[in-house]
N, C-alpha and C positions, 0 to 999 in steps of 0.2 A: 864209607862202608867198612865194617870191622869183620875180619875173617876169624872164625872159630875153627881151629884145625884139630882140636882134641875133644874127646868125649868129656873129659873133665870140665872143660870150659862151657860146654853145652849144658851139662848137669848143673853147674854153678849158676848159669843164667836162669835156668828154669827154677832153681831153688830160691833165688834172691830177687828176681824181677817182680815188681809190685804192680805194674801196669798191665794193660791188655796185650798179650803176646800172640801174634799171628804166625802161622807156620805153613810153608809150602814145600813139601818134600818132592824131590825130583831125582831122576837118573842122570841129569845133565842133558846136553844137547838142547838147550832152551830155545823156544820159538814163541810165536804170538799167542799160542794157546796158554803157555805158562804165563805170559804177560797178563792175560785176563785174570788168572788166579791171583797173581801178585798185586795187580792194581786194586782188586776188590779187598785183598788183605790189608793193603796200605790204608784204604779208606776206613776200614772197620777196626783197626788196632793202633795202639800207641807205637809198637815196634813190630817189625816183621823179620823173621828168619827164613831163609831159603836154604835147603840142604842140597848138595850135589854129591850123590853117592851112587855109583854104578853097582847095584846089589847083585852079586854073582848068583845067589841061590834062587832068584826068581827067573833065571834063564833056563829053558829046558834043553838047550844045546850049547856046547862050548863054542861052536861056530857063530851062533847068534850073539853070544856075549862078546866075542872078539871082534865082530863086525859092527857093534853098536857105535855110532859116531861119538868120538871123544873130542870135546870142544871147550876145555876148561877155561882157557884165556878169554875166548869169545864170550863164554857164559859169565865170567866175572865182569867184563865190560858191560854186558847186557844188564846185569843186576845193578851195577853202579849207576848206570844211566836212568834206570827206573826209580832210583832212590831207596833201594832196599837197605835196611839198617845193618843187618848182619847176614853173612853167608857161612854155612857150616859145611866143611869138607872133611868128614871123618875118613880114616884109612880103613881098609878091609881088615887088617890085622887087629885093629882096635874094636871094630864091631863084632868080628868073629875071631877072638884070640886063639881059639883051638882049631883054626882052619875051617872046620865045619861047625855049624851051630849045634849045641847039645840039646836044645829044645826048639821045636817048630810048632807054630800055630797051624792046626789042621781044621779047616772048615768042614762041615758035615752035610749041609742041606742041599747044595747045588753041584755036587761033584760030577753029575752026568749031563751037564748042559754047557754050551758055549765054551769059553776059554778054559773052564775047569776040566772039561772032557778033552778038548783039543790039545791042551798043553798041561799034561799031568805035573803036578808039583809047582806050577808057576804061581798060582794064587796063594798057596801055602807060603811060598817065599816072600810074596808081597806082604801078606798079613804079618809075617814074622818081623820083617824090617820095619814096617809101620809101627807095630807095637813097641819095638825097641826104641825107635826115635821119639815116639810120644811119651814113653815112660821117662826117657832121659831129659827131654826138653820141657815137658809139661806145659804145652801151649794152651791158651784159652780157646783158640780156634785153629783148625787145620783145614786146608782148602784142597779139594779134589775135583777134577773135571768129570762131567757126566759121560764123556766118550767111553771111558772104561766103566761101563754100567754095572756089571756084576762085581767088579773089584770094589766099587763104591758101596754097593749094598752090603758086601761082606765086611768092609771096614766099619760101616755103621753098626752092624750086628756085633762085631768084635768089641767096639768101644762100649756098647751097651752091656755085653756079657761080662766084661772085665771091670765094669764100674769106673772107667776112665773119666776124668773131668774135662776132657777136651770136646768141644762142640765141632762136629764135622759139617763143613759148609760145602754144599754142592754148587758147582759153577757150570752153567750151560756150555755145551760143546761150541767151541769157536771155530769158524770155517773161513777158508779163503774166499775170495770174491766169486770163484767158480763153484763153491759149495763143498770143497774137500775139507774134511776134518783135519785140523792141524795135528801133525805128528812128527816126532824127530825122524822117523823112518822115511818121511816124504823126501828128505834131502838126498836119499839114495836113488831116487827115481831119475831116469833120463827125461828129457822133454817129451818124448813119445810115451814113456811110462806114466808121466804125470797126466797126459791126455786121457789115458785109460783110467787113471784114478778119478778124474772128473766124470768120466762116463759111468764108472761104478757108483759114485755118489748120486748121479742123476737117476740111474736105473733103480737104485734102492728106494728112492723117494717116489718114483713114478709108476712102476709096474705093480699093479694091484695084487696079482696072484703070485705066490712064492715059487710055484713050479714054472711060471712064465719068466720070473726073474732068473731062475737057474738056467733056463734055455738061453736067455739073452746074454748072460755072462759067459756061458760056454761058447756061444756063437762069436763072441768078441775075444776069444782066447784068454779070458780071465779065469785063472785057476781058483776054484772054490775050496775053502777049508770047511766052512759050515754056513748054512742058512737055517735059522731057527726063529721061532716066534714064542716069546715068553713075556710076562709082565706087561702085556698090552703093547709090546714093541716087536719090531722085526730086527733081527741081528744078523750081521754078516761079517765073515772074515775071509779075505781073499789074498792071493799072491799075485803081485804084478812085478815082473822082472825079478822074481825071487824075494821081493819085499812084502812082508805080511802087513796088511792094513785091516783095521776093524772099524765098523761104524754101526749105527742103529737108527731106527726111525719109528716114531709112534705110529701104530696101525691106523688110528683115526686121521692121521695127517697124510697118509700115502695117497698120491694122486691128486692132492689138493694144493701142493706147493708149486 
């Protein structure tokens, strides 16, 4: 596995590589959900690059940024074991040489729903870094999980609006055997907290009425950030032991799983 530590190396790879280049961007803190993205990318491309970059401008609080699990050495071992060809670990000062970005991608259509409303500026930060990474590396395909549903929709729209030549590949949400969507934040839960995460996932899939779901979550002392229904899906963001978890479920599947 080759390590790309500079922006120049990534740009040169994107400029000169003639095969099919797959890309999996990440914040680090890799888990089995990332593994699914990477495994699909490895099957569908000649080479795969995974980026590890904790993007500061997508965090809506300094506390959240500072508490995000940093596991660089473990991540590198994880990627090497999977057979990833190259890992890109750019520095913050290289991605944002003037400390703060001079230009930010601002989405327009969905600012009053889901994480766009609950975490102002978060998705603008995500879109900005994704655009930067895609423009630098110019991959043929980039892989994103469906768990971050609105993020994925906006990235697809951005790629279309800016005429980027990268194909965005959606990968279904990968879950633990108990039904919890994999997330780097899961590692911050205690065993009791994880049990509540399992309950949250079960209730989201089984309670047919959204007001009933709200009552159930409150009765189990699970703090609700939002419960909303859009795009024929039910979406939820909750706090368990101060850890923010998101998930969603297709409306026509609720109660049938």
